[in-house]
C-alpha positions in Angstrom: 34.8 109.9 19.1 34.1 113.5 18.6 35.6 115.4 15.7 38.5 118.2 16.3 37.5 121.9 16.0 40.4 122.5 13.9 42.1 120.5 11.1 44.5 118.0 11.9 43.6 117.5 15.3 41.7 114.5 16.9 39.9 114.8 20.4 41.2 112.0 22.8 39.6 113.2 26.4 42.4 115.3 27.5 41.9 117.8 25.1 43.3 117.6 21.3 46.2 115.8 20.0 47.6 116.2 16.4 46.8 113.2 14.3 50.1 111.3 13.5 49.8 110.3 9.6 47.0 109.7 7.3 47.9 106.1 7.5 47.5 105.6 11.1 43.7 106.6 11.0 43.4 104.2 8.0 45.1 101.4 9.9 42.6 101.7 12.8 39.9 101.3 10.3 41.4 98.1 8.8 41.5 96.7 12.2 37.8 97.7 12.9 37.2 96.1 9.5 39.2 93.0 10.3 37.4 92.5 13.7 34.1 92.7 11.9 35.1 90.0 9.3 36.8 88.0 12.0 33.6 87.9 13.8 31.8 86.3 10.8 34.9 84.4 10.1 34.7 82.7 13.4 31.1 82.8 14.7 31.6 80.8 17.6 34.7 82.8 18.7 37.2 80.2 18.0 40.7 81.9 16.9 41.9 85.5 17.0 40.4 85.5 20.7 42.3 89.1 21.2 40.1 91.0 19.0 36.9 92.8 20.1 34.5 93.1 17.3 31.8 94.5 19.0 32.4 98.3 18.4 31.9 97.5 14.7 29.1 95.3 15.2 27.0 97.6 13.0 29.3 97.4 10.1 27.4 95.7 7.0 29.1 92.7 6.4 27.8 92.6 2.7 30.6 95.4 1.9 33.3 92.7 2.9 32.1 89.6 1.6 29.8 88.4 -1.5 27.6 86.1 0.8 26.1 84.5 -2.3 29.3 83.4 -3.4 30.0 81.9 0.4 26.6 79.5 -0.6 27.5 78.7 -3.9 31.3 77.8 -2.9 29.9 75.4 -0.2 27.6 74.3 -2.7 30.1 73.5 -5.0 32.6 71.7 -2.7 30.1 69.8 -1.2 28.7 68.5 -4.5 32.3 67.6 -5.4 32.8 65.6 -2.3 29.2 63.5 -3.0 30.1 63.2 -6.6 33.7 62.2 -6.5 32.9 59.1 -3.9 30.1 60.1 -1.9 32.0 61.5 1.0 28.9 62.6 2.8 30.2 63.8 6.3 32.9 66.0 4.6 30.1 67.4 2.4 28.4 67.9 5.6 31.0 69.8 7.6 31.6 72.3 4.5 27.8 72.9 4.5 27.5 73.2 8.5 30.5 75.5 8.3 29.0 77.9 5.9 25.6 78.0 7.5 27.1 78.8 10.9 28.7 81.6 9.2 25.8 82.9 7.1 23.3 82.4 10.3 25.5 83.8 12.9 24.0 86.6 15.5 23.6 89.8 13.6 24.6 88.4 10.2 22.1 90.6 8.4 19.5 90.2 5.7 21.8 89.1 2.8 23.5 86.6 4.9 20.2 84.9 5.8 19.0 85.0 2.1 22.4 83.3 1.3 22.0 80.7 3.9 18.4 80.2 2.6 19.8 79.8 -1.1 22.2 77.1 0.2 19.3 75.4 2.2 17.4 75.0 -1.1 19.9 72.9 -3.1 19.9 69.4 -4.2 22.9 68.7 -2.3 22.0 70.3 0.8 18.9 67.6 0.7 21.0 64.9 -0.4 24.0 65.4 2.3 21.1 65.8 5.3 19.3 62.7 4.1 22.4 60.5 4.3 23.9 62.2 7.4 20.2 61.3 8.9 20.5 57.6 7.7 24.6 57.5 9.4 22.9 58.6 12.6 20.4 56.1 12.7 23.0 53.4 13.0 23.7 54.9 16.7 20.6 52.2 17.1 23.4 49.8 17.2 25.0 50.5 20.3 21.7 52.3 22.0 19.9 50.3 24.6 16.6 49.0 23.1 13.4 46.7 23.7 15.1 43.6 21.9 15.2 40.5 24.1 18.0 38.8 24.6 17.7 34.9 22.6 20.9 33.8 23.2 24.5 34.5 24.3 27.8 33.2 24.2 31.6 34.5 24.9 31.8 35.4 21.2 28.3 36.5 20.3 24.8 37.9 21.5 21.3 37.7 19.6 18.4 39.7 20.5 15.1 40.1 18.7 12.1 42.0 18.8 8.5 42.6 17.1 5.2 44.0 18.2 2.1 41.5 18.6 0.4 40.5 15.6 3.0 42.6 13.5 4.3 41.1 9.8 7.8 42.2 10.7 10.7 41.5 13.0 13.8 43.2 13.9 16.8 41.3 15.1 20.2 42.5 16.6 23.9 40.5 16.4 26.8 41.3 18.2 29.6 39.2 17.2 33.5 38.8 17.4 35.2 37.9 14.2 39.1 36.8 14.7 39.7 38.5 11.1 40.6 41.7 10.0 38.3 44.4 8.5 39.7 44.4 5.1 39.4 40.4 5.1 35.5 40.8 6.1 34.4 43.4 4.0 36.1 42.1 0.8 33.3 39.3 0.2 30.9 42.2 0.5 32.5 44.5 -1.5 33.1 42.3 -4.5 29.9 41.6 -5.0 30.1 39.6 -8.6 31.8 36.9 -6.4 29.2 36.2 -4.4 28.0 33.0 -5.9 31.5 31.6 -4.9 30.9 31.1 -1.2 26.8 31.8 -0.8 25.1 29.5 -3.4 22.0 30.6 -2.0 22.0 33.4 -4.5 21.1 32.5 -8.2 23.1 35.2 -10.1 25.7 38.0 -9.1 24.4 41.0 -7.3 23.8 43.5 -10.0 24.7 47.4 -9.8 21.9 49.4 -11.1 24.2 52.5 -11.2 28.0 53.0 -11.7 29.1 52.0 -7.9 31.5 53.5 -5.7 33.3 52.3 -2.5 30.8 54.3 -0.2 27.7 54.2 -2.3 25.8 51.9 -4.9 22.4 50.4 -5.5 22.0 47.0 -5.6 19.7 44.1 -6.8 19.9 40.5 -5.4 18.1 37.4 -6.4 18.0 34.5 -3.9 16.4 31.0 -3.9 15.0 30.2 -0.4 13.4 26.5 -0.4 11.0 27.1 -3.4 10.8 30.8 -3.4 12.7 33.3 -5.5 13.6 36.2 -3.5 14.8 39.5 -4.7 15.9 42.6 -3.0 17.1 46.0 -4.2 18.6 48.6 -1.9 20.8 51.6 -1.6 24.2 50.7 0.1 26.0 53.4 1.9 29.1 53.2 3.7 30.9 55.7 6.0 34.4 55.0 7.5 35.6 57.0 10.6 39.3 57.4 11.1 39.2 58.9 14.6 37.8 56.3 16.5 38.1 53.8 14.1 34.9 52.1 12.7 32.9 51.6 9.5 29.1 52.1 8.8 27.0 50.3 6.4 23.6 51.4 5.9 21.5 49.2 3.2 17.9 50.6 2.9 15.2 49.4 0.1 13.3 53.0 1.0 15.5 55.3 -1.0 14.8 58.0 -3.6 14.7 57.4 -7.1 13.9 61.0 -8.7 16.8 62.7 -10.3 19.0 59.5 -10.7 19.9 58.0 -13.8 18.1 54.7 -13.5 14.9 52.7 -13.3 14.0 50.3 -10.8 13.7 47.3 -12.9 10.3 45.2 -12.9 9.7 42.7 -10.7 9.6 39.2 -12.0 6.1 37.7 -11.7 7.6 34.3 -10.3 9.7 36.2 -7.4 8.8 38.0 -4.3 10.7 41.7 -3.7 11.0 42.1 0.1 12.5 45.1 1.5 16.0 45.7 3.3 16.7 47.9 6.3 20.0 47.2 7.9 22.5 49.1 10.0 25.9 47.5 10.2 28.7 48.8 12.4 32.1 47.2 12.1 34.3 47.9 14.9 38.2 46.7 14.7 38.6 45.4 18.4 41.4 48.0 18.8 44.4 47.9 21.3 46.6 45.1 20.6 43.7 43.0 20.0 43.1 41.3 16.2 39.9 40.9 14.9 36.4 43.0 15.1 33.2 43.2 16.1 30.1 43.2 13.9 26.8 44.9 15.6 24.2 44.5 13.0 20.6 45.7 13.3 17.9 44.9 10.8 14.4 44.8 10.3 12.8 41.9 8.0 9.2 42.0 6.4 7.7 38.8 6.5 4.3 40.0 4.9 2.0 38.0 7.2 1.7 38.1 10.9 4.2 35.9 12.8 3.2 34.1 15.9 5.4 34.3 18.6 6.0 31.0 18.6 7.5 30.9 15.4 9.2 34.2 15.7 12.2 33.2 17.7 12.6 30.2 15.4 12.5 32.1 12.4 15.0 35.0 13.7 17.3 32.5 15.2 17.5 31.0 11.8 18.5 34.3 10.3 21.0 34.9 12.9 23.0 31.7 12.7 23.1 31.8 8.6 24.3 35.6 8.7 26.9 34.6 10.9 27.9 31.5 9.5 28.2 33.3 6.0 29.9 36.5 7.4 32.8 34.1 9.2 32.9 31.9 6.1 33.7 34.9 4.0 36.2 36.3 6.2 38.1 33.2 6.1 37.8 32.7 2.6 39.4 35.9 1.6 42.4 35.1 3.9 43.3 32.3 1.7 46.4 33.8 -0.3 44.8 31.3 -3.6 41.4 32.8 -3.0 40.3 35.5 -5.9 39.1 37.8 -2.7 42.6 37.9 -1.8 44.1 38.9 -5.1 41.4 41.7 -5.3 42.5 43.1 -1.9 46.1 42.9 -3.3 45.0 44.8 -6.3 42.7 47.4 -4.6 41.8 49.1 -7.8 39.3 52.0 -5.9 41.4 52.2 -3.0 39.2 50.8 -0.7 41.0 48.3 1.3 44.1 51.0 1.9 41.0 52.9 3.5 40.0 49.8 5.7 43.4 49.9 7.1 43.5 53.4 8.0 40.7 52.5 10.0 42.3 49.8 11.6 45.3 51.9 12.3 43.4 54.5 14.1 41.4 51.7 16.1 44.9 50.5 17.5 45.3 53.6 19.3 42.2 53.3 21.5 41.2 50.8 24.2 40.3 47.1 23.2 36.5 46.2 22.7 34.7 43.1 23.3 31.4 41.8 22.7 30.4 42.7 26.7 32.2 45.9 26.2 30.9 48.1 23.3 31.6 51.9 22.9 28.6 54.6 23.7 26.8 56.3 20.6 29.0 59.2 21.2 31.5 57.8 18.7 29.0 59.0 16.1 29.2 62.7 17.7 31.2 65.5 15.2 32.1 68.9 15.2 30.1 70.2 12.4 26.8 68.3 12.2 23.5 69.5 10.1 20.4 69.3 12.5 17.8 66.6 11.5 
């Protein structure tokens, strides 16, 4: 825009015109700054569709926003989500939105430095680790190389193992005619485990203060004449859009920076690794009950002959199904300790599960032979793995 030769006049392509007021000029400048800010606040162009920020593309955003504070605020909010009750996907959304803003095209050097600062924080590393584990549960719904061992109207069982391997993986898909709340109660109230699974010789121990969505657990069981110990990290994520609950249980988890030490293995016990993804899907629609899809890898420690693989895996599957269904039935009994725990709902977990079931009631009903696709794990704000 060319300057006028005389004070008080502005060139407009048709000669000159008198400037109306100083405030009018300031207003145009403010609109330009606002448009530039919108380009950063809405990096994908959502909202404010009538603004055209391009003419201000060279305006330094650093003069409008303290970009380091954007990174620090995201770090603080994500840390609160993970500290309060391990709401990892909520923390992921906070970080992903901040990074989209800081790493937007033409964001500038200061913005990129702030993004780098955010990516270097412990909470970013933890949220990215756990969101990756959450996405690993997609395997419960993906086509796989599992071989079907048996199928019936209410359940299917699959198994796979590499030739000569000392491990095997199994997949169970089962319909259970009880609500999600009743199926989770026996698993959530870990100190009551001896009341319905006598294979364990002591109550499950929490190695850190437990939360509904995160715990580190030690178990000790006696199988035949052997004592078998497991130590695993338990992660839970609820989805209230489609309506489901994901559980991840893994023995391979970081211990540095945590306020606990792994207990020593007792010489008379065998410590085995756990690697399990459970997907709990309320059937939805007007149907009662739920579907459990479980994928687990079992480390045996010695090569497994193919002749023994199906027998061993089948034994695991039948034991798991019997225990899950028995636990669901017990917690539905009004005289049981699990039913009383559900009524008390000290940590609010059972109310959350009812919200999951309510969300599922608005979609179509599912069945063992009609599962959803892995797209139910997609989310609008996601960190790249």
